[in-house]
C-alpha positions in Angstrom: -0.2 0.1 0.0 1.2 3.6 -1.2 1.8 5.7 2.0 0.5 9.1 1.7 2.5 12.1 2.5 1.5 15.8 2.9 3.6 18.0 0.7 5.4 20.6 2.9 4.4 23.5 0.4 0.6 22.5 0.3 0.9 22.6 4.3 2.2 26.6 4.2 -0.3 27.3 1.6 -2.7 26.1 3.9 -1.8 27.5 6.8 -1.1 31.1 5.1 -4.4 30.8 3.6 -5.9 30.0 7.1 -4.0 33.3 8.5 -5.5 35.5 5.5 -9.0 34.4 6.5 -8.9 35.2 10.1 -7.3 38.3 9.1 -10.0 39.1 6.8 -13.0 38.0 9.3 -11.0 40.3 11.9 -10.9 43.2 9.7 -14.6 42.4 9.1 -15.9 42.6 12.5 -13.3 44.9 14.3 -12.8 47.2 10.9 -15.9 49.3 11.5 -15.7 49.5 14.9 -12.0 50.8 15.0 -13.1 53.2 12.1 -15.8 54.4 14.2 -13.4 55.4 17.6 -11.0 56.9 14.9 -13.9 59.1 13.4 -15.0 60.3 16.9 -11.4 60.9 18.2 -11.4 63.0 14.8 -14.4 64.7 15.2 -13.6 65.7 19.0 -10.3 67.0 17.7 -12.2 69.4 15.2 -15.0 70.3 18.1 -11.6 71.7 19.8 -10.7 73.3 16.6 -10.8 77.2 15.9 -12.7 76.8 12.6 -16.6 77.5 13.4 -17.7 75.9 10.3 -15.8 72.4 11.2 -16.6 72.6 14.7 -20.5 73.0 14.4 -20.2 70.2 11.8 -18.5 67.8 14.1 -20.6 68.7 17.1 -24.0 67.5 14.5 -22.1 64.6 13.8 -20.9 63.4 17.5 -24.6 64.4 18.8 -25.9 62.0 16.0 -23.7 59.1 17.0 -25.1 59.3 20.2 -23.9 56.9 23.3 -21.3 55.8 21.2 -19.5 58.9 21.3 -20.1 59.7 24.8 -16.7 58.3 26.4 -14.6 60.4 24.0 -16.8 63.3 24.6 -16.6 63.2 28.3 -12.8 63.8 28.0 -13.3 67.3 27.1 -14.4 68.3 30.7 -10.8 67.6 31.5 -9.8 70.3 28.9 -7.9 73.4 30.2 -9.6 75.4 28.3 -13.3 76.5 29.6 -14.6 76.5 26.0 -13.9 72.9 25.4 -15.3 72.1 28.6 -18.6 73.7 27.9 -18.3 72.4 24.1 -18.5 68.7 26.1 -21.3 69.9 28.2 -22.9 71.0 25.3 -22.8 67.7 23.2 -23.7 65.6 26.5 -26.9 67.7 26.8 -28.0 67.3 23.2 -27.1 63.8 23.1 -29.8 63.4 25.9 -30.4 60.2 27.9 -28.1 58.0 26.1 -25.1 60.2 27.9 -26.3 59.6 31.5 -23.3 57.7 32.1 -21.4 61.0 32.4 -23.6 62.7 35.3 -21.4 61.4 37.9 -18.4 63.3 36.1 -20.2 66.5 35.6 -21.4 66.8 38.7 -18.0 65.9 40.6 -16.4 69.0 38.6 -19.4 71.2 39.7 -18.3 72.0 43.2 -14.7 73.4 42.0 -15.9 75.1 38.4 -17.3 78.7 37.9 -20.8 80.2 37.5 -20.8 80.1 34.0 -19.7 76.1 34.0 -22.4 75.3 36.6 -25.0 76.9 34.7 -24.2 74.5 31.3 -23.7 71.7 34.0 -27.6 72.4 35.4 -28.7 72.2 31.8 -27.0 69.2 30.6 -28.0 67.3 33.8 -31.4 68.5 33.1 -31.4 67.1 29.7 -29.9 63.7 30.5 -31.6 63.0 33.6 -34.6 65.1 33.6 -33.8 66.4 37.2 -35.7 69.6 37.3 -35.6 70.7 40.6 -32.0 70.0 41.4 -31.2 71.9 38.4 -33.5 74.5 39.1 -31.9 75.2 42.6 -28.4 75.5 40.9 -29.8 78.0 38.6 -31.6 80.1 40.8 -28.2 80.6 42.9 -26.4 81.3 39.9 -29.0 84.1 38.9 -28.4 85.9 42.2 -24.7 85.6 41.9 -22.0 88.3 40.6 -20.9 86.4 37.3 -23.0 88.8 34.5 -22.3 86.1 32.1 -23.4 82.9 34.0 -26.6 85.1 35.0 -27.1 85.3 31.3 -27.1 81.7 30.7 -28.8 80.7 33.6 -31.8 82.8 32.4 -31.3 81.3 29.0 -31.4 77.6 30.7 -34.4 78.5 32.6 -36.1 79.7 29.5 -35.3 76.8 27.6 -37.1 74.6 30.4 -40.7 76.5 29.8 -43.1 76.1 31.5 -42.0 73.6 33.8 -39.5 76.7 35.6 -42.4 78.6 36.3 -41.1 78.8 40.2 -38.3 81.0 39.0 -40.6 83.6 37.3 -40.1 86.3 40.5 -36.4 85.7 39.9 -36.3 86.3 36.6 -38.5 89.5 36.9 -35.9 91.0 39.1 -33.5 90.4 36.6 -35.4 92.3 34.3 -33.9 95.4 36.1 -30.4 93.6 36.0 -27.7 96.4 35.5 -26.0 94.1 32.4 -28.5 94.6 29.4 -27.7 91.0 27.9 -28.8 89.8 31.7 -32.0 91.8 31.0 -32.9 90.5 27.7 -32.0 86.6 28.4 -34.4 86.8 31.7 -37.4 88.6 28.9 -36.8 86.1 26.8 -37.0 83.4 29.4 -40.2 85.1 30.9 -41.7 84.9 27.2 -40.7 81.1 27.0 -42.0 80.0 29.9 -45.4 82.0 30.1 -46.2 83.8 26.8 -48.6 86.2 28.5 -46.7 87.2 31.1 -46.8 90.7 29.6 -50.6 90.9 29.6 -50.5 89.6 33.4 -48.3 91.8 34.7 -48.9 94.9 32.7 -46.6 97.4 31.5 -45.5 98.8 34.7 -44.0 95.8 35.5 -41.0 93.5 33.6 -39.7 97.0 32.3 -36.5 98.6 32.2 -36.6 102.4 31.9 -34.1 104.9 31.9 -33.8 107.1 34.7 -33.7 110.4 32.9 -37.0 109.1 30.5 -40.2 109.6 32.0 -41.8 107.9 29.4 -42.7 104.1 29.6 -40.9 101.9 27.7 -42.7 99.4 25.7 -41.5 95.8 24.8 -42.2 94.4 21.7 -44.7 91.2 21.8 -42.9 87.7 23.2 -41.3 85.9 20.4 -40.5 88.8 18.0 -37.8 90.7 19.9 -34.7 88.1 20.9 -33.4 86.2 17.7 -29.7 85.9 18.6 -28.5 83.3 21.0 -27.0 83.4 24.3 -24.2 81.1 24.8 -21.7 83.2 27.3 -18.9 81.6 25.5 -16.4 82.3 22.2 -18.5 79.6 20.5 -22.4 81.2 20.5 -23.7 77.9 19.9 -26.8 77.9 22.2 
């Protein structure tokens, strides 16, 4: 009987083919994952760039990626540049509930950050957790604080919360007399969003800023037709 032998060249070729198949299979499985992670990292780097258009488009794409982008977006909260940290909060808030894993990190940084960061953080936590009460407490304290940019941002956030934030109406009415015009504008816009009929309810004597030397009554335009610009409080201006 003739003894059968495996030719060495056939064995080498078979092993090489097996390795190739394993590599190709791994590429099919891991390739899309690696590509997605690389793309997220690239988008986060663009968010930190100086090109406004590139930054906005990168933010849009990161928000669309949802929970997949959260781990790398959380890294923005560790950046030294406050604008980058604010961008991280903005993105996590717009991703919404899929970013709930970031809540602990956000809270741990609030105590050591300034009032403007806390205003952004309050909005982000409200958007990802739905905890209105905690966010309103933080925003109410900020509206009574010394930082005008934080007061303006806090008023904007309260307005974004709509009618559910009506407990802060008295604080917003006081803010209409704020020495900083941007705070007063943000407070007015917030009151319009919380209650579109607030001017009719309060009358023209209330909720109106007047110059000391002007005896005539300053009339506000109807709610919803006055404030058309965004008020974010930092150089990005995206909120």
